[in-house]
N, C-alpha and C positions, 0 to 999 in steps of 0.2 A: 926585799922580799924574794924568798926562794924560788929558784925556778921550777923546782920539782911539786911545789906547795898543792895543796889539793884544792880542786873548786866546787864551790857551792851556789845555787842559783837561789834566793829570796825571792819568792812572788810574792807580791802586797807591799813592797819595800817601805812602801809610808806611812803605813800604819803602825802602830806602836810594837806590838810584838815584832813585824817586819823590822823596824828600827834598830830594836834592841837584837835581834838575831845577826842582821849585818854588823854592827858593831862587835858583838862577841866572837863570829866567825873571821873577822879582820884582826882581832885581838890575838887567834888561837893562831896566827900565820895561815890562813886560808886567802885563798884567790875569791872574792866575793862578787856575782853578778846581781846588782840589784834591778829587780822589774818592779817597774811603777809608773802609772798613766804620767804622772809628773817628776821632773828631777828632785830627789829628796835636798832640801835645803844643805847638808853637808854630809857628803860621805867620807868614812875612814879611809887611810891608806889601803891599798888593795883591793878597793872595792870601786864597780863602776856601775853607771845607769844604764839600763836601758829600758823604752818606754813601747816595745812591742806588747798589744793586748793578750790575753789568754787564749782570746779567741781566733788567734793565730799561729797555733802550737809545732808548724812547721817551720815557722822562721824564729820564733822564739828559742828552739830547741837547737837549730843551726847558730844563733849567736850566743848559747852557754855550751857549746861543744867543748866536752872535757868535765863538765860537771858530774862528779858520781853523788851528788847530794840534791834533792830540790825541798826547801822549807816552803810548805805551804802555809802564808802568814795573811792569806786574803780571807776579808770579813765583810760581807754586805752587811747594809742596814738591816735590822730587826724586822722590819717593816717589806724587806724585801727578799727574805730568806725564802718564803715557800715558791718563789720563781728562781731565785738566783743560784742559792747554796749548793745544792746537788750539781747544776750543771758548770758550776764555775770549780766546784772541787773535781769533776771529771776531768775537765780541760788539764787542771794540775797535775791531774794522774797520768794523762794522756801523755803529757812533754816528760814526766820523769819515765815514763816508759821509750818513749823515744831516745831519751839518754840515756838506758839501761841506768839509770839512777834510782837511789833509795828514797822513796819520798816519806816527808816527816811531817805530821799533821799534830798542832795543837788542839787536845782535845779538851772537855770540861764535862763538869759533874752531870748535865742534862738530862746524861742517857738512863739515870738511874731513879727519875720520878721523885714524885713526893713519898712513897713510902721507902725511900732509902735508908740504910741502916747509919750509923753514926759514924762507923770507921767504912771509907771506900777502899776494896782493893781491886788488884785485876781480873780477879775471878768474880766479882760481885756481879749477881744477875743483874741486866740492864731491863728494866721497866718503865720508861720514860710515861709520862702523864700529861705532857704537853706536847705541842706539834712541832717546837725548835727540838724537842728531845728525840719525837721519833726520827727528823731527819739527821740529825746527829748519830743515831745508830745505824741508820740508812748507810751514811758516809762509811762507817768503820766496817760495815758489814761487803760493801762494794771494794772495800781495800782487801778485805779477806777473798773475795773471789777472785779478783785479780792476782794473788799471789800464786795460784793456780798455773796460771799465763806466766809467771815468773816475774812481776811485779814485786821488787822488795820494798816496805813500808814497815814504819812506827809510830803507833800513837803514844805520845805524853801527854798525860791530863794532868790538869791543872785547877785550882780556885780561880775565885774571881782575881784580875790583874792588879796590880798597882805599881806605881813609878814609869817612866820613860814618856811622859807629858800628858797633855789633855786628854780627856774622854773617856772617864773611869768614872762610877761610882765614886770615888774618892771625890773629885773634881767638881762633878755634875751635882754631886747630892750631899754627900757627908761633910767635907769639907768648904761648901761653897761658900756659905758665909764665916768662915772661919775669924775674918778681919773683924766683923759685927760681932765676934765672942759667942756664935752660937755653932754648935754641930747637928747634924741628922743624923740617926741610927733607922736603917729602912726595918729592924725588928726587934727582937726583944734581946738587951746587950749583954745575958745572961747566956745566950747559945753558943756554940763554938761555931764557926765558919772558915770554910778555905780560903787561903789568899796564897796570889805567886806573886813574889816581887821579880817584875818584868828582866831585870838585869841577871839576877839568878837564874829563874828558867831558862833564859836563854845560852848560858853557858852551861848547862844541864844538855840541850840539845846540840851543843857542840861536843860536850863527852859522850854522847851517846852516836853519832854522827864520826866519832874517832873510831870507833869499834867495826870490825869487819865480822864478827863471828854469831852475829843475832840471829835469830830464826828469820825466815822470809817476812813474815808478819808478827808482828810483836806488840803488845801494849806494856806501857809502863808509868807507873804513879809519881808524879813528883811534888812531895808532902808540902814544901812553903812552909807557910807559916798559917798556923792553926789559932785562930783569934776569938775570944767572946767580942762581943759589940762593947764592953765599959774595957777591955785590954787594948782594942783598936783606937775607940776614943781617947784613952790616957795617953796612947804613943803619939798621938795628932797632939794633944794638948802640952804634952810635955816639946816635942819637936819646936811648936809654935813659940811656946814660951822661950825655949834656948835661942829663938830667933828675935826675939824683943816683943812678941806681943803675947801682952796681958791684959785680959778684959778689965774693965774696973770693976766691973759688979760681979768677975769671976765669970766659967763658964756656962752657957746654959747648954742643955740636950735635949733636943726633942725628936720625935718619931716621923716616919713619913704617912701622910694621910692616904693609905691605900684604897679607904673607899672613895675617896672622889677621884684615885687616877683611873677606878674601874668605871666610874660613871662618866668621867671624861671620855676614857675610851672609846664611846659610843659615836663621836665625832672626831677624835684626835688619834689616829691608828698608832703612833709609837705610844701613847698613853697604853692601850689595847695590849700590845707585845709586851711591855715592860709588865703591865699587872700578870702577864699571865705565867711571870716566873717568880712570883711572890713569895711562893714557897721556899724559895731558897733560904728567906731568912727568917723560916719560922721552923724549918726544919734543921736540926744541929747535923754537922757533917763534917768530916775529916780524912784526909787521903794519906794513905799510908804508902809512905815512899820507899822502904825496906826493899823490895825488888828492884828498883831502881839504882841505889845505892851497892846492892850486892854484883849489879851487873857492871857498873863503871867505877866504884869505889865512892869514897865520900867526897860528896860535892860542896862547893863555896856555898856559904848560907851568908847574907847581912842579914847582922843583929836589925830586930824589929826597930829598934829606934833611931839606929842610922839608916834602915832604908826607909823609914817614913818622912826622914829629915830631908834625906835626897828626892825622896818623891814630891814634898811641897814645896821644895827650894825650886825645882825643875818646872813647878805651877807659878811660881811666881807670888805664891803665898806666903811664906816667910822668907826671914833675909838668912843668907847663907850663916853658919855657924864657922867660929873662927877653926874649932877642929871637930873631926867625925871619926867614929869608930871604921876600922877597916873589917872588911869582910874577912871570916873565917873559916877553918873547914867545920862543917857541919858534921854531927854524930852520925853513922849508917840508920840510926834507929831517932825519929822522929819524940820528942819529949809526949806528943800524943799518945803514943803509942809503949811507952815504956812502964 
């Protein structure tokens, strides 16, 4: 490791995005300080763990002296967003301010609400129709307001995560019964939906962090993969079959019983919070990533089939393939916008 390597502080390094960011920055030669309550199972070379909570910004900033970038990968459970999301984000901002570091936030599409247009750009009006969307808007507005006091920040907005282990729609719902030959898709299978393969998104964060000429506050969109439900399910089926899983009676596809979730939400808080976001599966949307690639150049994009195979292998749902396609540079213009 070079002695003059730049330093990044990853807040929430045990989460899926936090772990992906830790790996990507370490692979790029950065010194990584991985903050998490529990020590990560494995850390890459060039990374070390600290367990100081966000509630102690002075100590945490002292432990991260020299860090010029703070990755905010903290995400409380849906049921605690109202109470915790903004206070935790403010604590992360305070740490970045103490360090004089750039604060980097993974954004999502909640900000745009149920009336969002099919293509989302950085200047698309934000008109959230849910509590979580309004919290996300407030989070970004806070970053904008702190820019006047000198906090440098960037929001990189992406679609639903997949890859990087358990805890996503992929393993909790869509491919949960893959071994039984059944897949469940939460919405109409003919509508486009924005997805982000976590290793690719994490590498995009590295590319942006390496730029010193960004505005004090910036928003960028990560195009990722725009897939219809049918395209996503097809990629899952191909990956499973390549790994030796071939249902005797063929693949069965089903939908998610949203009415049951809404009814159950009266007694199960998590179901209520999930049902609030149901519109994301019936409103077609894609992210225009051209401004991001214009800023940092072509990004590495793992082909859908290879990304899905890797994601399912990490989950232990399919056996490893003998060979997999390597990631390749993506075109500056995502196919959805050509």
